[in-house]
DRENNUKE-222044 format. One line per field, with one value per residue (C-alpha): residue in three letters; x, y, z; residue number from 1. Coordinates in steps of 0.25 Angstrom, whole numbers. Layout:
// DRENNUKE-222044
type <- (ALA/...) $
X <- (X/...) $
Y <- (Y/...) $
Z <- (Z/...) $
seq <- (NUM/...) $
***
This chain:
// DRENNUKE-222044
type <- (MET/GLY/ALA/GLU/GLY/GLY/HIS/PRO/SER/ARG/HIS/CYS/ALA/HIS/ILE/GLY/ALA/HIS/PHE/LEU/ASP/ARG/ARG/ARG/PHE/ILE/ALA/GLY/SER/ALA/ALA/MET/PRO/PHE/ALA/LEU/ALA/THR/ARG/TRP/ALA/LEU/ALA/ASP/SER/THR/PRO/THR/LEU/GLY/GLY/ALA/ALA/HIS/ALA/PHE/ASP/ALA/GLN/THR/VAL/ARG/ARG/LEU/ALA/GLN/SER/LEU/ALA/GLU/LYS/PRO/PHE/GLN/PRO/GLN/ASP/THR/ALA/LEU/PRO/LYS/SER/LEU/SER/GLU/ILE/ASP/TYR/ASP/HIS/TYR/ARG/MET/ILE/ARG/PHE/LYS/PRO/GLU/ARG/SER/LEU/TRP/ARG/GLY/GLU/GLY/LEU/PRO/PHE/GLU/VAL/GLN/PHE/PHE/HIS/ARG/GLY/PHE/ILE/PHE/THR/GLY/ARG/VAL/ASP/ILE/TYR/GLU/VAL/ALA/ASP/GLY/GLU/ALA/ARG/ALA/ILE/ALA/TYR/ALA/PRO/ASP/LEU/PHE/ASP/PHE/GLY/LYS/VAL/GLU/PRO/PRO/PRO/ALA/ASN/LEU/ASP/LEU/GLY/PHE/ALA/GLY/PHE/ARG/VAL/HIS/ALA/PRO/ILE/ASN/ARG/PRO/ASP/TYR/TYR/ASP/GLU/VAL/GLY/VAL/PHE/LEU/GLY/ALA/SER/TYR/PHE/ARG/ALA/VAL/ALA/LYS/GLY/GLN/ASN/TYR/GLY/LEU/SER/ALA/ARG/GLY/LEU/SER/LEU/ARG/THR/GLY/ASP/PRO/GLU/GLY/GLU/GLU/PHE/PRO/VAL/PHE/LYS/ALA/PHE/TRP/ILE/GLU/LYS/PRO/SER/LYS/GLN/ALA/ASP/PHE/VAL/VAL/VAL/HIS/ALA/LEU/LEU/ASP/SER/ARG/SER/ALA/VAL/ALA/ALA/PHE/ARG/PHE/THR/ILE/ARG/PRO/GLY/THR/THR/THR/ILE/TYR/ASP/VAL/ASP/MET/ALA/LEU/TYR/PRO/ARG/VAL/ASP/ILE/ASP/LYS/ALA/GLY/ILE/GLY/THR/LEU/THR/SER/MET/PHE/PHE/PHE/ASP/SER/ASN/ASP/ARG/LEU/GLY/VAL/ASP/ASP/PHE/ARG/PRO/ALA/VAL/HIS/ASP/SER/ASP/GLY/LEU/ALA/ILE/ARG/ASN/GLY/ARG/GLY/GLU/GLU/LEU/TRP/ARG/PRO/LEU/VAL/ASN/PRO/ARG/ASP/LEU/GLN/ILE/SER/LEU/PHE/ALA/ASP/VAL/ASN/PRO/ARG/GLY/PHE/GLY/LEU/LEU/GLN/ARG/GLN/LYS/ASP/PHE/GLN/ALA/TYR/GLN/ASP/LEU/GLU/SER/ARG/PHE/GLU/LYS/ARG/PRO/SER/ALA/TRP/VAL/GLU/PRO/LEU/GLY/ASP/PHE/GLY/GLU/GLY/ALA/VAL/HIS/LEU/LEU/GLU/ILE/PRO/THR/LYS/GLU/GLU/ILE/HIS/ASP/ASN/VAL/VAL/ALA/PHE/TRP/ARG/PRO/ARG/LYS/PRO/MET/GLN/ALA/ARG/LYS/GLU/HIS/GLN/PHE/ALA/TYR/ARG/LEU/HIS/TRP/GLY/GLY/ASP/LYS/PRO/ASN/LYS/PRO/ALA/LEU/ALA/GLU/ILE/ALA/LYS/THR/ARG/VAL/GLY/ALA/GLY/PRO/GLY/GLU/SER/ARG/LEU/PHE/VAL/LEU/ASP/VAL/THR/GLY/ASP/ALA/LEU/LYS/ASN/ALA/ASP/PRO/ALA/SER/VAL/GLN/ALA/ALA/VAL/SER/ALA/ASP/LYS/GLY/GLU/ILE/ARG/ASN/VAL/VAL/LEU/GLN/GLN/ILE/PRO/MET/THR/ASP/GLY/TRP/ARG/LEU/SER/PHE/GLU/LEU/ALA/THR/LYS/LYS/GLU/PRO/VAL/ILE/GLU/LEU/ARG/ALA/HIS/LEU/ALA/GLN/GLN/GLU/ARG/PRO/LEU/SER/GLU/VAL/TRP/ILE/TYR/ARG/TRP/THR/PRO/GLY) $
X <- (101/109/120/130/133/118/115/101/99/93/80/68/54/40/27/14/13/22/37/45/60/65/75/63/54/64/68/53/50/63/59/46/45/48/54/67/62/74/83/76/74/87/98/105/102/115/116/130/133/141/131/119/113/99/92/87/79/70/58/65/62/47/46/51/42/30/33/36/22/15/21/18/27/38/47/61/73/79/88/101/112/109/122/114/100/102/111/108/108/122/128/121/127/141/138/143/145/159/159/170/160/150/143/150/161/173/165/165/149/141/135/139/130/132/124/118/119/107/105/99/85/89/87/80/89/89/94/102/106/115/110/119/118/104/107/105/115/113/123/129/130/142/146/160/152/150/158/150/157/154/143/145/145/136/142/148/140/126/120/113/110/109/99/100/110/115/119/131/135/145/134/142/156/161/171/162/149/139/127/115/104/101/90/89/78/64/61/69/79/86/94/102/106/120/124/113/111/101/87/73/70/62/54/51/37/29/17/6/15/7/-3/-7/-6/9/18/23/38/42/56/66/70/80/87/94/104/108/123/124/133/145/138/125/119/109/108/95/90/79/72/61/52/44/33/21/12/20/32/39/50/58/68/76/85/94/101/110/113/110/96/96/85/78/69/59/51/42/33/24/17/8/5/-8/-16/-8/-15/-4/8/19/26/39/39/49/52/59/61/55/58/56/58/52/38/38/47/38/44/58/70/81/92/90/80/75/77/71/75/63/55/43/35/34/24/22/8/1/-5/8/8/21/18/27/23/33/35/32/34/20/14/7/8/4/0/-2/-8/-6/-16/-11/-12/1/11/23/32/33/45/50/60/71/69/78/93/100/108/103/89/93/107/110/125/122/109/111/96/98/105/93/87/73/66/55/47/43/33/37/23/10/7/-8/-17/-12/-5/8/8/16/18/24/27/30/44/52/66/73/77/63/59/45/40/35/30/25/15/3/-6/-21/-25/-20/-10/-16/-9/-3/-1/11/11/22/28/39/45/58/64/72/82/88/87/72/61/63/57/53/43/46/39/43/45/42/56/52/40/39/28/27/18/9/0/-10/-11/-8/4/13/18/30/34/46/44/56/58/60/45/45/57/51/36/30/29/16/9/14/3/2/-9/-10/-22/-25/-36/-39/-36/-33/-22/-18/-8/-2/11/20/33/46/59/70/81/77/70/58/44/38/24/18/4/-3/-11/-22/-24/-37/-33/-34/-26/-22/-21/-16/-9/-6/2/9/13/7/7/-6/-10/3/10/23/26/24/12/15/7/7/0/-1/-4/-2/12) $
Y <- (120/126/136/125/125/125/110/107/110/101/109/101/105/99/97/99/95/84/85/81/82/93/83/74/84/91/77/74/86/86/72/76/73/83/83/90/99/108/97/94/109/115/105/93/79/81/95/102/116/118/110/115/128/132/145/151/164/169/161/148/142/147/140/127/128/131/119/110/113/108/94/84/83/73/66/71/62/61/49/50/40/34/41/54/51/43/52/59/74/74/67/76/88/82/84/98/106/110/125/127/121/132/138/151/148/157/165/178/177/182/168/153/141/127/115/104/89/80/70/67/74/83/72/80/85/101/106/118/128/139/151/160/169/164/149/138/127/115/115/101/92/84/77/84/97/91/86/73/71/57/56/47/55/52/46/57/54/57/70/72/87/96/97/112/124/135/149/156/170/179/184/185/188/192/180/168/163/160/151/160/151/137/129/115/105/106/121/126/137/145/158/166/180/186/180/170/154/146/145/145/140/145/137/139/134/126/118/113/117/112/105/92/84/88/98/98/103/109/108/116/107/117/130/140/149/161/165/178/190/194/206/199/199/189/175/170/156/150/137/127/122/109/102/93/105/116/121/135/143/152/163/166/179/177/189/186/196/202/197/186/188/178/184/173/173/160/156/144/134/125/111/111/122/126/131/128/135/142/154/159/147/148/136/138/132/137/128/137/151/159/159/143/134/125/111/116/112/120/129/139/150/148/139/143/148/157/163/170/172/187/192/205/204/211/221/226/218/213/199/191/176/169/155/143/128/124/111/108/113/128/134/149/158/173/177/189/196/200/198/207/196/184/176/168/176/173/185/182/185/183/171/173/169/155/152/142/142/132/135/150/153/168/167/161/170/175/173/184/182/195/194/201/205/201/187/189/182/171/168/166/152/148/134/130/116/109/104/99/101/113/105/106/118/120/133/137/150/154/162/154/161/161/157/143/144/138/127/130/145/153/159/169/173/182/185/189/180/187/179/187/193/198/202/213/227/227/238/246/237/230/215/204/200/188/180/173/164/158/154/166/167/155/148/160/161/173/180/190/197/206/217/225/235/250/252/251/259/272/268/275/264/269/268/254/244/229/222/207/198/184/176/167/167/180/190/195/204/211/218/227/231/237/229/239/229/227/240/231/228/216/212/201/195/183/173/166/154/149/135/140/131/143/158/168/180/194/206/218/232/245/260/267/256/257/244/244/229/218/209/196/184/171/158/152/137/129/123) $
Z <- (-16/-5/-3/-4/-19/-24/-20/-15/0/10/10/6/1/3/-5/2/16/15/16/3/4/-6/-12/-16/-21/-30/-35/-37/-44/-52/-56/-62/-76/-87/-101/-104/-115/-115/-119/-132/-134/-131/-130/-137/-132/-125/-121/-120/-117/-130/-138/-147/-143/-144/-145/-132/-129/-119/-123/-125/-111/-112/-126/-120/-108/-117/-126/-114/-107/-119/-118/-107/-95/-97/-87/-84/-86/-72/-74/-67/-63/-49/-44/-46/-44/-31/-24/-11/-8/-2/-14/-24/-17/-20/-35/-38/-50/-53/-52/-62/-72/-70/-82/-86/-76/-80/-90/-81/-80/-68/-66/-66/-67/-60/-62/-53/-56/-57/-45/-32/-33/-45/-55/-66/-77/-79/-93/-92/-103/-105/-113/-121/-133/-136/-135/-125/-123/-113/-102/-103/-91/-88/-75/-74/-71/-57/-45/-41/-27/-23/-33/-45/-57/-69/-82/-90/-102/-95/-98/-85/-86/-73/-61/-60/-59/-50/-54/-48/-47/-39/-29/-16/-21/-35/-36/-33/-40/-29/-32/-33/-39/-41/-50/-45/-42/-49/-51/-39/-39/-28/-27/-17/-16/-11/2/3/3/-3/4/-3/-17/-28/-39/-53/-51/-41/-44/-34/-22/-9/-17/-10/-23/-23/-29/-44/-45/-59/-63/-70/-82/-89/-88/-97/-91/-99/-99/-92/-97/-89/-84/-81/-66/-69/-76/-83/-82/-90/-85/-90/-79/-81/-73/-75/-75/-81/-88/-86/-92/-82/-84/-72/-71/-59/-53/-41/-30/-17/-21/-32/-42/-51/-61/-65/-78/-78/-90/-85/-95/-87/-93/-85/-78/-65/-53/-42/-47/-39/-45/-38/-29/-17/-8/6/20/33/45/57/63/75/70/68/75/83/85/80/89/82/87/75/76/62/50/36/22/22/33/27/14/10/0/-7/-12/-23/-12/-8/5/11/18/26/30/39/36/45/45/47/53/40/26/25/12/12/0/-1/-12/-20/-33/-40/-28/-28/-22/-12/-6/5/13/23/31/43/38/51/55/69/64/60/67/56/52/41/34/35/33/34/21/14/3/2/-11/-16/-29/-35/-47/-59/-64/-59/-53/-53/-43/-34/-21/-14/-8/4/8/21/23/37/39/50/44/37/25/19/10/16/11/-3/-8/-22/-30/-36/-47/-44/-58/-63/-74/-87/-95/-108/-105/-101/-87/-84/-71/-68/-54/-48/-37/-27/-18/-7/7/6/-3/-13/-13/2/6/18/27/40/39/49/53/62/66/79/84/98/109/114/126/128/115/106/97/98/85/86/73/72/62/56/45/42/42/57/61/58/62/74/84/89/76/72/72/71/63/66/62/61/53/65/80/88/88/102/108/96/101/92/98/93/94/98/95/80/77/73/79/85/83/92/94/99/90/97/88/93/88/73/64/55/57/47/54/48/54/50/56/51/54/52/42/35/34/41/40/30/33/42/39/46/46/60/62/74/76) $
seq <- (1/2/3/4/5/6/7/8/9/10/11/12/13/14/15/16/17/18/19/20/21/22/23/24/25/26/27/28/29/30/31/32/33/34/35/36/37/38/39/40/41/42/43/44/45/46/47/48/49/50/51/52/53/54/55/56/57/58/59/60/61/62/63/64/65/66/67/68/69/70/71/72/73/74/75/76/77/78/79/80/81/82/83/84/85/86/87/88/89/90/91/92/93/94/95/96/97/98/99/100/101/102/103/104/105/106/107/108/109/110/111/112/113/114/115/116/117/118/119/120/121/122/123/124/125/126/127/128/129/130/131/132/133/134/135/136/137/138/139/140/141/142/143/144/145/146/147/148/149/150/151/152/153/154/155/156/157/158/159/160/161/162/163/164/165/166/167/168/169/170/171/172/173/174/175/176/177/178/179/180/181/182/183/184/185/186/187/188/189/190/191/192/193/194/195/196/197/198/199/200/201/202/203/204/205/206/207/208/209/210/211/212/213/214/215/216/217/218/219/220/221/222/223/224/225/226/227/228/229/230/231/232/233/234/235/236/237/238/239/240/241/242/243/244/245/246/247/248/249/250/251/252/253/254/255/256/257/258/259/260/261/262/263/264/265/266/267/268/269/270/271/272/273/274/275/276/277/278/279/280/281/282/283/284/285/286/287/288/289/290/291/292/293/294/295/296/297/298/299/300/301/302/303/304/305/306/307/308/309/310/311/312/313/314/315/316/317/318/319/320/321/322/323/324/325/326/327/328/329/330/331/332/333/334/335/336/337/338/339/340/341/342/343/344/345/346/347/348/349/350/351/352/353/354/355/356/357/358/359/360/361/362/363/364/365/366/367/368/369/370/371/372/373/374/375/376/377/378/379/380/381/382/383/384/385/386/387/388/389/390/391/392/393/394/395/396/397/398/399/400/401/402/403/404/405/406/407/408/409/410/411/412/413/414/415/416/417/418/419/420/421/422/423/424/425/426/427/428/429/430/431/432/433/434/435/436/437/438/439/440/441/442/443/444/445/446/447/448/449/450/451/452/453/454/455/456/457/458/459/460/461/462/463/464/465/466/467/468/469/470/471/472/473/474/475/476/477/478/479/480/481/482/483/484/485/486/487/488/489/490/491/492/493/494/495/496/497/498/499/500/501/502/503/504/505/506/507/508/509/510/511/512/513/514/515/516/517/518/519/520/521/522/523/524/525/526/527) $
***
């Protein structure tokens, strides 16, 4: 899904240490078998938006999820005419929803909804309902909702359903409904804030991510969209997720703005005991930057949708881990109890940092997961997967509970997902604005960290100290200097690797043992 009308971008994703084109893995996950439970529960055999209505309340989707979890996992009907199932990416992009047919168009409401046609890799049917006055009605599919371009339209009598939908709201100017959020492909969804373009994605649930035996991709099989009032600044979307191992009910409360907020309430019902679940999963792309561009021959200084993982742990520490494009798959775990937040951030917001007139990476959003309540014991997981092209989503971050989630029980998670320019509620600490890595004397590596923030502006230069450590190798020649041109500071040091295969680094600035900066953490491996 990109900024150009909500169609899928050319980014891809990977499973394990092997590359797997995102088009194929979403197709594979979307083709995973499941039963359309909602169609027999809430709709006629041929649903229409003016047909039979069914009672709907706050517990409807949870009841459906609980019931479905007690039944065997069933295959999904993915049958489509060849004109749709065998088209390529470029032809699929030609199929566009007609804006004049948007849900709630002309009703003076603060939101509108448009739909995606099935086809290409998005073969799985997603049932979508409008909820109003306590009743749910299925939104009817019809070919005349779409402009098919050069693609052969399906027969008019086929009820194909939809592949997903996008939410529009006047976020940038009052007279135009911009696209602010998309649900399309497996359990993937995206959002943007004011003035931004699409970048990283979120997922409803990830299972066995990075597992050598392969990842399991749950799918959103049905959505219920509540009709907002004319005064509302939010829209509510309910979703039913299904997978071989688990079923889940979601409630998304979506508030577009300078920061777009998704309040996520999730009730998970495992069919089997689950010990490798990912909660609040984020997926992004990191190709290269000044800390990692070995073997890159490119005119641009950097290419990425996110440049670092930020964590606000349960002890109150602010951690910053710059991303890398590693030679081999890297999995990092940050154990914690009741984390206060984590996210993949796009910290560099200046066009000069990328010099890309087409992709405009400086406009990509950051995404921050803020737990609402206690997450308990577990760890933030970070997967960095090698890639030789920027079309691959090769970074995944999520929270994994320490204790397995038992089958036939309800497991609840609530979190606030912030899409915007930065993480919320930042403390008065300086940030690591830039990480640079290059050759040092001998066979050492030289690290140069630029640190900026108000916490350093009023600090006595004579009392500011740098703490740098490594679990292996040797740290040499630590130098801390002010940068007059930026009002920031520069911390540099050399790392004698001593041929170690992996070295964990840690650094921060302090004044009389009082932290002045967030904690920089980094995993060095040979390029």
